Every structure is written in structure tokens, then in C-alpha cells.
N, C-alpha and C positions, 0 to 999 in steps of 0.2 A: 674607219672614219670617216662618216660623212664631211665633205669641204664644208657646208656651213658650220660645221661644230671643229672644226680645227682652229682654236685659237691660236698657234702658233700662224698659221697662216691669216688670218684676219685682225692679227695685229703687225704684219708685217710689212714693205712696202708695198709688195704684189696685191694687198687685199685693202690697197690704201681706195682703192673704187668704190668697194663694196661699202666700206666704213662713211664714204661720203653719201654714196645712194641711201645708206639707212638713215640719214642725219635729213634727208628728203622726206623719205616715203613714211618713215614711222612718225615724224609730227603730223604730217597730210591724214594718216589714217585715225590719230586721235583727235586732231581737228574735226574731221569731218565727223566721227564718233559722237562731238560733245556739241555738234550743230553751231559753234562759231563760223559765223560768215565773213566778219571781216570787222577790223579792230582802228580805234584812235592809240598811235603811241604816243608816248611819254619819252623822250632821250632826255638827258642830264644827269651832272656829274654824282658819282657814287660818294664822294666825301661829304655833304649835306647832312645834318642830320634834324631832329625835330627840335621844337625850342625848348621843350624840356629838358632834354639831355643837353642843348648846349648852354643851357643856363646852369645846370650841375657843374660843365668842364670849367665854367667861368669862373665858381664857387671855388672849385677845387683846385683851380691854376696856382703854383707855387712859385714857379720861374718866371722869368722874361718871355721864354721860349714859351713855355705853357700859356701863357697869359695871351701871347698872339696868336699861338694855332686858337685857341679859345675862343679868342674875339673873331677870327675870320669864320669858324664854326659857330655862331651866334649870327653872322651877319648873312651867312649862308640859309641859317635855317627859317627863312622868312621864305625863301623860294621852296621849302620841304612843305613847309605850312600849307603854301597858295598851292602847289600841285596835285597836294592832299585833297586841297579842297572843289581846284578844277576837275579833280578825277571822279570826286563824290557825285559833284553837279551835273556831270556828262555821264556816269550810270545812270543815274533816277530818271533823267532825260529818255536816254537808249533804251531804256525797261520799257517804255511806252511804245515804243516802234514797231516792233514783232512778237505776237505770242507765240508763235510756232519756233522762230531762232535768234539764239542770242547776235543783237546785232550792235555794232560800231561798239566792241567788247575791249575797254582799257588794257594793253597791252604795252608790258617794261621790259629793259633787258635782264630783270628778275633779279638784279641785285641791290644792294643798300642806297640811300642818297634817295634822290629823286624817281628811282626805280622803285623801291620799297614804298616811297609817298603815293605814287601813282597806285599799287597794288594796295595800299592802305584806304586810299581812299574809296577804291571801290567796293571794297569787302566791307567797308564802313556804310555804306550805302545798301549793301545788302544783294550787291550783282558781284559775279564772277569777273576774274582777271586771267590774263597772261603773263607766263613769267618766261621770256628766252635767255636762262641764263648761258652762262661761258666760263668753262674751266679757265681759270686763272691762276699764278701762284700768289696773288695778295687781291684784294677787296671784292673778289666777287664769289659770296655766298650767297644762294636764294634765300633771298627774305621771305617771314613766316606769314605772308596774307597774300602771296601768291594762290590761287586756287589749285588745291593739289595734282588735280587729272590735269592741270592745264600749266605745269611746271615743265620745263622742257630743259634739257642739260647740252649743251654744243661743245664740240672739239674746233669745228672750225668756223673762223670767223665768218665767211663768206656765205657758209649756207645759215647761219644764223642772221644773216643781214637779208639772204633770201627770204626769209618770212619775214621778216621787219615789213620790207616793202611789198610782199608778194598778199598779205591780209589787210595793210593801212589802206585808208580811206585818208586819213588824216594825222597827222603829227605835230604835236608841241614840243618845240626846242626848249629846255631851259637851260641857264649856264652851266657850261660841262668844260672839261678839257679835252685831251687828244680824241679819246673816244668818243665823244660827243661831235665833236665838228669834222672828224672821221665819217659817221654815220648820216649827220646832216648833208655834209655835201655830198656824198654819194649820192642821197636822194635827190637832191638837188638837180646834178649831175643828168640822174637818168632823167628829170623833169624835163630839164633846158634838151637835150638829145631825142626828146620823145620816145624815148624806149618804155615807155608807160601805157599800156592802152586804158587805163583809165583815167580820169580826172585825179589830181593829188593834191591835198591842201599842204601845207607849211608853214606853222606860224611860229615865230621867233618871239620867246617871252623874256621881256627884261631890255628894254633899249639902252639900259643904264650898261649894262653889261657885254651886248652886242656892240652899241655904236665905239665901246674901247678896243674889244679885240678882234673886229674887224671892220674895216673902211671898206664898205662897198663902193660908196661913192666914188675913193679914189680909185679902184677897181674900173669902173666905169670909165671915167676922164682919161685913165691910161690905156684904156682900150681892150684890155681882158677881160670885161663882159658886155654883153650890148644893154642897153637904156631897159629891154623889155625884160630881160633877165631880172630886174627889180622886182618886176613881177611875178616872178614865183614863189613869193614868200609874203607873209601879211606879219603883222607886229601887235602885240599886246604888253601890258603893262599889269595888268590886275587881271583876277579870276572872271569877274565880272565880262570883262570887254575880251578874254579868250573865249569864255563861255559862247558871246552870242555869236563871234566870228564864225567858232566853230559848228554851233548849231544852224545857224542862219546858211551857210556853204552847203553843209550836206544835205540841208532840205532843199536848199534851189537846184543842187548837182546830181543828189540821188533821192529821188522823190522816196518817201518815207512809205509809199505804199510798195513800191518796185525798185530799191535801190539799185540794182544787178550788180 
């Protein structure tokens, strides 16, 4: 038996480095083949749903617990719908950037919620989109709106996050939980510490949520971040505002003729 055909070895602790390398090389090969040059990444909660589904849950809720959960779902559906609209508008805009390669392709974590909304918006606009899914015991099932040939399944979180960062020119962070915070803070840390060799735009979407969840002013006042660190991200509350920030910044920093 050849070593690379030995599944006992490949799935053992001794084969871990081979598996890690595969999660770098196989996505790279596929991305290059399909001519995806760069992305706009959407982060956000996997627990939000579209407005129609949320309204159905409200109507079907019988117990107090179900009514509370349905009310949260309905409130979160606003972000789902706005993420879908923003992804759709960005896809239409990006399709005019290059006739040879896909530029600024919408990319998500591949699962439900905001991730689904981003892929759905791109599909409804007639564009392709990337899904970087992760194998988890709950929540994370690839959504049906990802372009099939650009749907990836990861085991290692750090390899998945590498592909988020490596391809992205910009990202939009919608309200989310631990995973969203982890992804957002890693990107901000890489930017703060000058680990990117490119310019990166981060847009926090939904001021009401982010002002409640993270007190950036307190961090600055207490000296844990510098005043200039607040410039590592911009804010938006509407699809119109986010679209203008993203497209104007990308045009200014990555010429549509040769974005680099």
C-alpha cells in the first residue's frame, strides 16, 4: 500500500500535518481553477433566519419559551434581510469590475443565518459565492445558496480562518456570537499588528448591537487599545451606507483596473 493511500496513517495523529496541508492546498487549487481573485467576507450569527420563516415561527409559537425564541428570531431577521440585500448589490457592482476573473466575490462561513443570507444575495444577483464551512456538532450545515464548486468543508478552524483572511479585501461583520467575535477580533488583531501586506476594510454592521456588546471607548479609556485602533473599522446601519463605504473604499484603495 502506498503511504498516501493508507487511511489508517492519514487519519492518525502522525498524519495530522498532511491533513492540515490538504486544507491549504486543495482550496488553493480549486480557487485558482475557478479564477476567484479576492472576496468580500460576511461574518454574523448562524441563528438568524429570513423574515418569512421568522413570521411563521411567531405564528406557530405556543409556549412562553417558544414565543420568546420566536420574537428573537423575528428581530434578527432584519439583519438577515439586510445582509441578503447588501450581498446582492455588491455582487451586481463587482460583476462589472473584471470580465476575466471574479473580483470581490461574496464569501461566508457557509452555514445558516447571516452566512446563508450572504450566499443567497449573491445567487439572486446572478453571481457566484464562496462558502467556507466547518464541521461542527450543531448549526453548521452548508446552505443551499453556495456555488457548488466553491463550497469548502474544513476540520481545522485555523485553516478556515486563513482562507477568510487570505482572500479578503474587505469584510462586513453583522451581529453574532462567540464565533463572529472570534473571527472579527482575529482580523482586527492582524490588521493592528501589521501582519497584512494588503489594506483591509472592516465594517461593523448594526451600531445598536455593537455598542451594547463591545465598549470600544472603555477599552481606549482604560488604555487597552490606542485611539488610532478605533480607525481599524468603520460602521454602518443600513445596506445603503455599507454599500457606499465598501465600494468607495475598494475603488480608492484597489483600482478596478488593477486591484492588486
